[in-house]
One Martini backbone bead per residue (centre of mass of N, CA, C, O) as a GRO file, in nm:
protein
  325
    1MET     BB    1   0.546   5.764  14.683
    2THR     BB    2   0.263   5.809  14.514
    3ARG     BB    3   0.021   5.626  14.410
    4ARG     BB    4  -0.114   5.543  14.124
    5ARG     BB    5  -0.400   5.529  13.987
    6VAL     BB    6  -0.619   5.269  13.836
    7LEU     BB    7  -0.775   5.194  13.534
    8VAL     BB    8  -1.051   5.028  13.352
    9ALA     BB    9  -1.144   5.023  13.028
   10VAL     BB   10  -1.461   4.952  12.860
   11ASP     BB   11  -1.543   4.820  12.510
   12GLY     BB   12  -1.843   4.665  12.446
   13GLY     BB   13  -1.917   4.486  12.162
   14ASN     BB   14  -2.059   4.300  11.881
   15SER     BB   15  -1.742   4.221  11.786
   16LYS     BB   16  -1.586   4.356  12.043
   17THR     BB   17  -1.332   4.380  12.307
   18ASP     BB   18  -1.202   4.669  12.487
   19VAL     BB   19  -0.906   4.755  12.665
   20ALA     BB   20  -0.775   5.001  12.926
   21VAL     BB   21  -0.484   5.074  13.102
   22VAL     BB   22  -0.491   5.351  13.334
   23THR     BB   23  -0.387   5.633  13.467
   24GLU     BB   24  -0.452   5.936  13.624
   25ASP     BB   25  -0.230   6.077  13.418
   26GLY     BB   26  -0.276   5.923  13.117
   27GLU     BB   27  -0.130   5.649  13.125
   28ILE     BB   28  -0.069   5.380  12.905
   29LEU     BB   29  -0.014   5.044  13.002
   30ALA     BB   30  -0.266   4.881  12.849
   31THR     BB   31  -0.387   4.661  12.596
   32GLY     BB   32  -0.701   4.488  12.487
   33ARG     BB   33  -0.859   4.183  12.319
   34ALA     BB   34  -1.178   4.055  12.233
   35GLY     BB   35  -1.471   3.957  12.186
   36ALA     BB   36  -1.786   3.954  12.211
   37PHE     BB   37  -2.037   4.155  12.365
   38ALA     BB   38  -2.330   3.923  12.495
   39PRO     BB   39  -2.555   3.917  12.738
   40GLN     BB   40  -2.832   3.846  12.590
   41SER     BB   41  -2.713   3.550  12.472
   42ALA     BB   42  -2.475   3.463  12.699
   43GLY     BB   43  -2.471   3.623  12.943
   44VAL     BB   44  -2.311   3.777  13.206
   45ARG     BB   45  -2.083   3.589  13.264
   46ALA     BB   46  -1.979   3.549  12.979
   47ALA     BB   47  -1.923   3.849  12.917
   48VAL     BB   48  -1.709   3.889  13.144
   49ASP     BB   49  -1.515   3.682  13.046
   50VAL     BB   50  -1.425   3.864  12.792
   51VAL     BB   51  -1.298   4.082  12.968
   52GLU     BB   52  -1.084   3.898  13.105
   53GLU     BB   53  -0.952   3.820  12.837
   54ALA     BB   54  -0.870   4.111  12.762
   55VAL     BB   55  -0.682   4.155  13.007
   56ARG     BB   56  -0.495   3.931  12.941
   57ASP     BB   57  -0.405   4.037  12.668
   58ALA     BB   58  -0.272   4.295  12.820
   59GLY     BB   59  -0.096   4.155  13.059
   60TRP     BB   60  -0.279   4.137  13.310
   61ALA     BB   61  -0.283   4.035  13.640
   62GLY     BB   62  -0.579   3.998  13.659
   63ALA     BB   63  -0.873   4.180  13.745
   64GLY     BB   64  -0.766   4.339  13.963
   65ARG     BB   65  -0.642   4.640  14.091
   66PHE     BB   66  -0.870   4.848  14.044
   67ASP     BB   67  -0.996   5.166  14.123
   68HIS     BB   68  -1.154   5.163  13.830
   69VAL     BB   69  -1.454   5.092  13.644
   70ALA     BB   70  -1.510   5.155  13.282
   71ALA     BB   71  -1.815   5.039  13.149
   72TYR     BB   72  -1.901   5.035  12.789
   73LEU     BB   73  -2.198   4.853  12.681
   74ALA     BB   74  -2.329   4.646  12.494
   75GLY     BB   75  -2.645   4.545  12.623
   76ALA     BB   76  -2.677   4.811  12.821
   77ASP     BB   77  -3.001   4.924  12.787
   78LEU     BB   78  -3.069   4.893  13.103
   79PRO     BB   79  -3.052   4.956  13.437
   80VAL     BB   80  -3.061   4.654  13.517
   81GLU     BB   81  -2.828   4.566  13.328
   82GLU     BB   82  -2.608   4.749  13.467
   83GLU     BB   83  -2.638   4.626  13.752
   84ALA     BB   84  -2.564   4.328  13.684
   85LEU     BB   85  -2.282   4.387  13.570
   86ALA     BB   86  -2.165   4.534  13.812
   87ARG     BB   87  -2.189   4.290  14.009
   88GLU     BB   88  -1.994   4.104  13.842
   89PHE     BB   89  -1.744   4.277  13.873
   90ALA     BB   90  -1.731   4.282  14.176
   91ALA     BB   91  -1.722   3.972  14.219
   92ARG     BB   92  -1.441   3.949  14.052
   93GLY     BB   93  -1.244   4.192  14.159
   94PHE     BB   94  -1.180   4.453  13.995
   95GLY     BB   95  -1.313   4.656  14.207
   96PRO     BB   96  -1.462   4.919  14.421
   97ASP     BB   97  -1.523   5.088  14.141
   98VAL     BB   98  -1.829   5.072  13.932
   99VAL     BB   99  -1.906   5.155  13.591
  100VAL     BB  100  -2.219   5.101  13.404
  101ARG     BB  101  -2.271   5.161  13.052
  102ASN     BB  102  -2.365   5.245  12.766
  103ASP     BB  103  -2.180   5.292  12.467
  104VAL     BB  104  -2.303   5.580  12.388
  105PHE     BB  105  -2.154   5.743  12.621
  106ALA     BB  106  -1.867   5.708  12.492
  107LEU     BB  107  -1.923   5.845  12.232
  108LEU     BB  108  -1.993   6.118  12.356
  109ARG     BB  109  -1.711   6.165  12.498
  110ALA     BB  110  -1.528   6.120  12.238
  111GLY     BB  111  -1.679   6.361  12.042
  112ALA     BB  112  -1.699   6.565  12.259
  113SER     BB  113  -1.592   6.882  12.402
  114ARG     BB  114  -1.779   6.771  12.625
  115PRO     BB  115  -1.985   6.617  12.892
  116TRP     BB  116  -2.209   6.706  12.672
  117GLY     BB  117  -2.505   6.594  12.492
  118VAL     BB  118  -2.543   6.409  12.179
  119ALA     BB  119  -2.589   6.065  12.073
  120VAL     BB  120  -2.560   5.881  11.760
  121VAL     BB  121  -2.586   5.530  11.683
  122CYS     BB  122  -2.494   5.371  11.354
  123GLY     BB  123  -2.478   5.041  11.293
  124ALA     BB  124  -2.618   4.756  11.341
  125GLY     BB  125  -2.764   4.964  11.492
  126ILE     BB  126  -2.969   5.185  11.710
  127ASN     BB  127  -2.887   5.486  11.908
  128ALA     BB  128  -2.950   5.709  12.194
  129ALA     BB  129  -2.805   5.991  12.386
  130GLY     BB  130  -2.820   6.231  12.674
  131VAL     BB  131  -2.656   6.520  12.821
  132SER     BB  132  -2.664   6.758  13.044
  133PRO     BB  133  -2.503   7.003  13.217
  134GLY     BB  134  -2.655   6.873  13.489
  135GLY     BB  135  -2.689   6.542  13.426
  136GLU     BB  136  -2.908   6.475  13.257
  137VAL     BB  137  -3.106   6.195  13.103
  138ALA     BB  138  -3.137   6.063  12.777
  139ARG     BB  139  -3.313   5.768  12.663
  140PHE     BB  140  -3.340   5.429  12.538
  141PRO     BB  141  -3.401   5.095  12.519
  142ALA     BB  142  -3.286   4.949  12.263
  143LEU     BB  143  -3.468   4.665  12.143
  144GLY     BB  144  -3.581   4.744  11.888
  145ARG     BB  145  -3.877   4.715  11.728
  146ILE     BB  146  -4.030   4.685  12.015
  147SER     BB  147  -3.900   5.002  12.085
  148GLY     BB  148  -3.907   5.174  11.794
  149ASP     BB  149  -3.682   5.070  11.611
  150TRP     BB  150  -3.475   5.188  11.315
  151GLY     BB  151  -3.201   5.042  11.177
  152GLY     BB  152  -2.916   5.007  11.065
  153GLY     BB  153  -2.770   4.744  10.914
  154GLN     BB  154  -3.003   4.544  10.987
  155GLY     BB  155  -3.246   4.708  10.892
  156VAL     BB  156  -3.162   4.785  10.604
  157GLY     BB  157  -3.118   4.493  10.507
  158GLU     BB  158  -3.401   4.378  10.550
  159GLU     BB  159  -3.542   4.580  10.367
  160ALA     BB  160  -3.384   4.515  10.110
  161LEU     BB  161  -3.495   4.234  10.091
  162TRP     BB  162  -3.789   4.295  10.068
  163HIS     BB  163  -3.761   4.450   9.805
  164ALA     BB  164  -3.630   4.234   9.630
  165VAL     BB  165  -3.856   4.023   9.638
  166ARG     BB  166  -4.075   4.215   9.507
  167ALA     BB  167  -3.921   4.261   9.245
  168GLU     BB  168  -3.909   3.966   9.153
  169ASP     BB  169  -4.231   3.881   9.196
  170GLY     BB  170  -4.406   4.177   9.131
  171ARG     BB  171  -4.506   4.347   9.404
  172GLY     BB  172  -4.270   4.542   9.313
  173PRO     BB  173  -4.047   4.750   9.226
  174ALA     BB  174  -3.785   4.810   9.052
  175THR     BB  175  -3.445   4.716   9.171
  176ALA     BB  176  -3.106   4.700   9.244
  177LEU     BB  177  -3.125   4.519   9.501
  178ALA     BB  178  -3.157   4.244   9.378
  179ASP     BB  179  -2.871   4.225   9.259
  180ALA     BB  180  -2.724   4.282   9.524
  181VAL     BB  181  -2.809   4.032   9.672
  182LYS     BB  182  -2.701   3.814   9.477
  183GLU     BB  183  -2.403   3.909   9.469
  184HIS     BB  184  -2.334   3.894   9.781
  185PHE     BB  185  -2.452   3.576   9.807
  186GLY     BB  186  -2.443   3.397   9.536
  187THR     BB  187  -2.720   3.397   9.393
  188ALA     BB  188  -2.966   3.353   9.148
  189THR     BB  189  -3.183   3.432   9.366
  190VAL     BB  190  -3.364   3.575   9.617
  191GLU     BB  191  -3.511   3.325   9.703
  192GLU     BB  192  -3.260   3.153   9.774
  193LEU     BB  193  -3.197   3.326  10.021
  194VAL     BB  194  -3.465   3.291  10.175
  195LEU     BB  195  -3.435   2.990  10.224
  196ALA     BB  196  -3.161   2.984  10.366
  197LEU     BB  197  -3.272   3.139  10.605
  198HIS     BB  198  -3.503   2.967  10.682
  199PHE     BB  199  -3.292   2.689  10.708
  200GLY     BB  200  -3.012   2.806  10.840
  201GLU     BB  201  -2.777   2.863  10.603
  202VAL     BB  202  -2.815   3.156  10.684
  203ASP     BB  203  -2.742   3.427  10.871
  204ARG     BB  204  -2.937   3.691  10.957
  205GLY     BB  205  -2.699   3.873  11.059
  206ARG     BB  206  -2.588   3.920  10.764
  207LEU     BB  207  -2.773   4.153  10.647
  208HIS     BB  208  -2.596   4.403  10.711
  209GLU     BB  209  -2.412   4.359  10.441
  210LEU     BB  210  -2.634   4.522  10.258
  211ALA     BB  211  -2.582   4.836  10.314
  212PRO     BB  212  -2.368   4.922  10.107
  213GLY     BB  213  -2.563   4.854   9.856
  214VAL     BB  214  -2.769   5.075   9.921
  215PHE     BB  215  -2.586   5.327   9.890
  216ALA     BB  216  -2.489   5.266   9.609
  217ALA     BB  217  -2.775   5.270   9.470
  218ALA     BB  218  -2.852   5.547   9.561
  219GLY     BB  219  -2.614   5.691   9.398
  220THR     BB  220  -2.763   5.598   9.105
  221GLY     BB  221  -3.094   5.653   9.166
  222ASP     BB  222  -3.235   5.455   9.327
  223ALA     BB  223  -3.535   5.483   9.474
  224VAL     BB  224  -3.550   5.263   9.698
  225ALA     BB  225  -3.276   5.320   9.819
  226ALA     BB  226  -3.316   5.622   9.876
  227ALA     BB  227  -3.560   5.573  10.074
  228LEU     BB  228  -3.380   5.430  10.291
  229VAL     BB  229  -3.189   5.664  10.343
  230GLY     BB  230  -3.410   5.862  10.431
  231ARG     BB  231  -3.505   5.694  10.674
  232GLN     BB  232  -3.238   5.693  10.831
  233ALA     BB  233  -3.210   5.993  10.864
  234GLU     BB  234  -3.472   6.028  11.026
  235GLU     BB  235  -3.396   5.861  11.266
  236VAL     BB  236  -3.151   6.032  11.354
  237VAL     BB  237  -3.295   6.297  11.391
  238VAL     BB  238  -3.512   6.224  11.593
  239LEU     BB  239  -3.331   6.128  11.820
  240ALA     BB  240  -3.192   6.390  11.862
  241GLU     BB  241  -3.435   6.577  11.904
  242VAL     BB  242  -3.551   6.437  12.151
  243CYS     BB  243  -3.315   6.462  12.337
  244LEU     BB  244  -3.306   6.772  12.333
  245ARG     BB  245  -3.594   6.821  12.439
  246ARG     BB  246  -3.570   6.667  12.710
  247LEU     BB  247  -3.310   6.856  12.790
  248GLY     BB  248  -3.356   7.162  12.687
  249LEU     BB  249  -3.163   7.203  12.393
  250LEU     BB  250  -3.303   7.334  12.132
  251GLU     BB  251  -3.195   7.647  12.229
  252THR     BB  252  -2.898   7.511  12.241
  253PRO     BB  253  -2.588   7.486  12.186
  254ALA     BB  254  -2.515   7.151  12.048
  255GLU     BB  255  -2.381   6.847  12.039
  256VAL     BB  256  -2.394   6.581  11.768
  257VAL     BB  257  -2.299   6.272  11.785
  258LEU     BB  258  -2.164   6.065  11.518
  259GLY     BB  259  -2.192   5.704  11.505
  260GLY     BB  260  -2.093   5.447  11.341
  261GLY     BB  261  -2.065   5.305  11.045
  262LEU     BB  262  -2.276   5.462  10.882
  263LEU     BB  263  -2.175   5.757  10.989
  264THR     BB  264  -1.845   5.721  10.908
  265ALA     BB  265  -1.845   5.642  10.592
  266GLY     BB  266  -1.947   5.893  10.404
  267HIS     BB  267  -2.243   5.913  10.301
  268PRO     BB  268  -2.357   6.173  10.130
  269LEU     BB  269  -2.668   6.145  10.144
  270LEU     BB  270  -2.699   6.090  10.439
  271MET     BB  271  -2.543   6.339  10.550
  272ASP     BB  272  -2.723   6.550  10.417
  273LEU     BB  273  -2.986   6.467  10.546
  274VAL     BB  274  -2.906   6.507  10.834
  275GLY     BB  275  -2.823   6.804  10.817
  276ALA     BB  276  -3.095   6.907  10.711
  277GLY     BB  277  -3.276   6.810  10.943
  278LEU     BB  278  -3.129   6.958  11.179
  279ALA     BB  279  -3.169   7.242  11.064
  280VAL     BB  280  -3.478   7.229  11.106
  281ARG     BB  281  -3.524   7.078  11.403
  282ALA     BB  282  -3.204   7.163  11.516
  283PRO     BB  283  -3.042   7.455  11.458
  284LYS     BB  284  -2.831   7.447  11.719
  285ALA     BB  285  -2.698   7.208  11.618
  286GLU     BB  286  -2.387   7.012  11.615
  287PRO     BB  287  -2.251   6.811  11.398
  288VAL     BB  288  -2.047   6.518  11.487
  289VAL     BB  289  -1.798   6.330  11.367
  290SER     BB  290  -1.653   6.052  11.492
  291GLY     BB  291  -1.282   5.971  11.521
  292VAL     BB  292  -1.331   5.831  11.799
  293ARG     BB  293  -1.296   5.580  11.998
  294SER     BB  294  -1.485   5.465  12.257
  295ILE     BB  295  -1.250   5.389  12.450
  296THR     BB  296  -1.174   5.677  12.495
  297GLY     BB  297  -1.452   5.764  12.638
  298ALA     BB  298  -1.404   5.567  12.877
  299VAL     BB  299  -1.155   5.691  12.985
  300LEU     BB  300  -1.252   5.975  13.034
  301CYS     BB  301  -1.480   5.896  13.239
  302GLY     BB  302  -1.274   5.765  13.437
  303LEU     BB  303  -1.106   6.012  13.496
  304GLU     BB  304  -1.339   6.183  13.604
  305ARG     BB  305  -1.404   5.994  13.839
  306LEU     BB  306  -1.107   6.047  13.970
  307GLY     BB  307  -1.032   6.359  13.924
  308ALA     BB  308  -0.870   6.437  13.696
  309ALA     BB  309  -0.687   6.619  13.525
  310GLU     BB  310  -0.658   6.780  13.231
  311THR     BB  311  -0.371   6.669  13.161
  312ALA     BB  312  -0.457   6.380  13.133
  313LYS     BB  313  -0.657   6.407  12.894
  314ALA     BB  314  -0.454   6.541  12.699
  315ARG     BB  315  -0.256   6.302  12.701
  316LEU     BB  316  -0.429   6.094  12.587
  317LEU     BB  317  -0.510   6.255  12.306
  318THR     BB  318  -0.192   6.295  12.213
  319GLU     BB  319  -0.047   5.987  12.287
  320SER     BB  320  -0.242   5.793  12.188
  321ASN     BB  321  -0.373   5.470  12.024
  322LEU     BB  322  -0.694   5.456  12.060
  323MET     BB  323  -0.771   5.536  11.750
  324ASP     BB  324  -0.700   5.282  11.654
  325THR     BB  325  -0.804   4.973  11.489
   0.00000   0.00000   0.00000
């Protein structure tokens, strides 16, 4: 009997790392989860340690014996970072064939009906990438404000705090965001939170927690909050438009997969603005809100790398629990 080849798919995110061990015919043998995948802060070796922990959580003995490693990872924002991570996987003996790419490509494969299109992820941060039918790639450095990015939960939260401070001290217009900030962090004033952030008593990374309050305030007609939602929609639209233009797809019907917490939460104003913006700037684009977890996209990419049959991909999508949270 011919041995079935086995791949391990990795979805490394800012809050958790998921792995799935899958056969070439689409059978899921094991799944596991570990902590955040953070090579830029923890280093490459420590980040891959987390993947090994997730493999152990799946009950898989050792990291090796995989015919293919399909690793789609947050923090792999540049080709040089993808290469460094791939070398570390290979050095650990995960397997002879390793592909490392940014996690936005897994989102694209998970949400699109075909292996090409554009994906925009707007979660804690924001990023986008596209793949043409011929395999050409459009992507961004996605290094935050220094590379021209704005938005995601962290960007929206930081901007909300900026407006709340100015509303409280009189430099800016009144906004419900001031009360939203105080209520969320349990402070008497906005300035109290600012000082807590300054002295390290509150982690600045928590500012992304303010994003839901921004959308709630926008829904009540608060002008400042609504402007922030509009700015976020504009960033999503321009990322998609630029990817489509770079790939020569503006005049071609193409899917734009929308993923990440801010885009899958169903905020009516945000989604209406994104849809309206795409209709004007990329009228042939078809926005698709992804209801499939990125780990599924990583598995699909891995199966395609192994040359698996279409029946294997269909089996994965119809029988798996990889869509569960």
